[in-house]
C-alpha angles and dihedrals in degrees: 000000000000090000090050092052091049092051091048090051091053091050091052094045095050098068091045091053090047090053091048092050090048090050090048091051092046093051092044091049091048092052090045090054092048091049092048090049091050091048090048090050093049092047090050092051093044090049094052091046090051093049092050090047092053093046092051090047093049094046091047093050092047091052091052096046092048092048093046091052093044095052092046090051097049109017106042128141097207124032111233126168091231104068095201090061095057125108119236121233121261092232109021115197089352092298109138096228092142090212105174122201093243094134100058096030098044117006096046092042090055091048092047093050090045090061103029105034104027088242119185119211126231095050112140135221113258118212111257095028121108117264112270129182090214089069093058104069107124104153126104116271097255091070092056089048091052093052092049094044097094104008128087130173111286095027124116116273092245091072089062088052094045094097089051093049094045093046093051093046091051088055089072090057091047091050087053092051094047095048089047089054095045101043114064131195137055093306094054096104094046091051090047093051091051089050091051091049091050089053091046089054097035103142091211095054095038092055103037100034100023100042109020095030098220126182100263090105136107090017092066093053093047090047091054091049087051092054090047091059092041093059088048088052092237097143107177091049089050094055093045090058091042088057089051089052093049091049088053095050133350095237090084090067089077089065096062094079100053093038090051091050090047092050092046092051090047093053095044089061091066107021141044121269095257095052093042093052093045093051093044093051088044089061089048086053088055090051091051092045092056090047090050093052092052091046093061122135097007092063090063103031102052132039091205095065100088096041091050092046092058099039096098107107100055132235120321116232131179093215142110094223116138107212121213106217123228118235093268096042131095124255122251120213090238092058091050089054091048093050089050087063099255107135140151125052096345093056090049092053090050091047091052092047091052099040094047092045087236095129091047093051096044094050093046094048095043095050092044091053089050088052091054097044097045092046094047091052090048094240099114112100126183094263091056090046090062093043091055098039089051091052090046095049096047095043096051089051101045091044094050114119087232094057128212139284121221091247092059087079090075084076095054098036096083095051091043087053091050092046097050095043097046094042092055093039088064090078094051113123105152142355093285094054090041090059091043099051096038090051090053091048092049094048093046095048094044090049091048092049097045093040089052091056094043102048120083113267090248089070096053097098092046093051091051090048090052091052089052091052090053091048089050091052091048090049091050095048092047092049092053090045092050093047091053092050091049091048091048091051091048092050090049091052091049092049092049092050092049091050090053 
């Protein structure tokens, strides 16, 4: 009897176990299908994003190569049989581009001496010796490495500029990725593509990086990659790429302060002071480590390396002198004010603020503090990040005692593009508003780019200052608009709760 009962129990248990196993397989299979569906969707999105990135990059590179060939064919200073080896005129067709021949006269000479003479950079000119271009290298080492990446003695000049052309073309893809990350909603990809095309056709970058092959690449590309990781809150990656940017050109060093304040404010929202400070300085340590690796062996083989690396801003003077620049010199903001016709006590105040670096320091500190406070209070979104970082980057350059060249704007143009497009895209609700705001963004950025090329070089700092004022107005309007929406949502929640 006992055996019979046991056998009966086993007979009853077996179907139950079978049902449980079938349920387990069914649930497991369901989760597996859901996971595969998600993976397929992600792969599809990644694939489309990659295709758009490659198309923007290819189109941007083609535009730059065609323009470079065109200008060398029709606006050359010296006739050479090989078109790619010609120099482009300073003012082609009476357009005041101020495109100096830095690439053939300086960059290629450094590359040639590197291969043929065993030249070592960071040597300085000694008084009494004849002038020598080989004594004028004052950029970080990564820029020299980029020029010599594809070029060898005897090759056409374009191979030396290939890293510049590729870097600037890649910027259009990075602008697309960043805008796609910043702008949310169903029109995100459309807005991002328009932003990428605007960068691909940016008159400033096409002329100065695509035609004249100036030194704003690869720093601009590395800076955009830095910002991409910043908005994704991936801090150590951000500071690695910021170190790459600094090792390509010193201008990127200015960005360490606001990004550090942004990072610190972000960490203090979630962690205690001690942990936040330790992690923040840990990322700074990563930045310094990358810079150290790129600085070997120059850090140990020449005493001029460190002084040249930090000689970007110009000499500080406690004076009200307004300097008239020579044709080959940069333009100070005080001179731009003077040329505009503003003289007397106001121009002297501006001159003192520029010469003493006071305006530069005040603007840098003020914007960095705003970064920290807005981030700590959890009020800084990605659109405002680009608005503030654009204001910061332009102000510290136009208020430098050294001043700015026209071609410097190839460094700001991508972030100005991102800022204008994303600021206006905030108001997009449907296809009609999408067309409206994107049309405004396109017209503004094209007018800015073409106007920048067309105006005399003396007006460059003022034009950049005007763009900053417009960005500041857009930021203020958007902040008011956002606060009203937040207040309305809060009132709706309160009224719903009271009705319940």
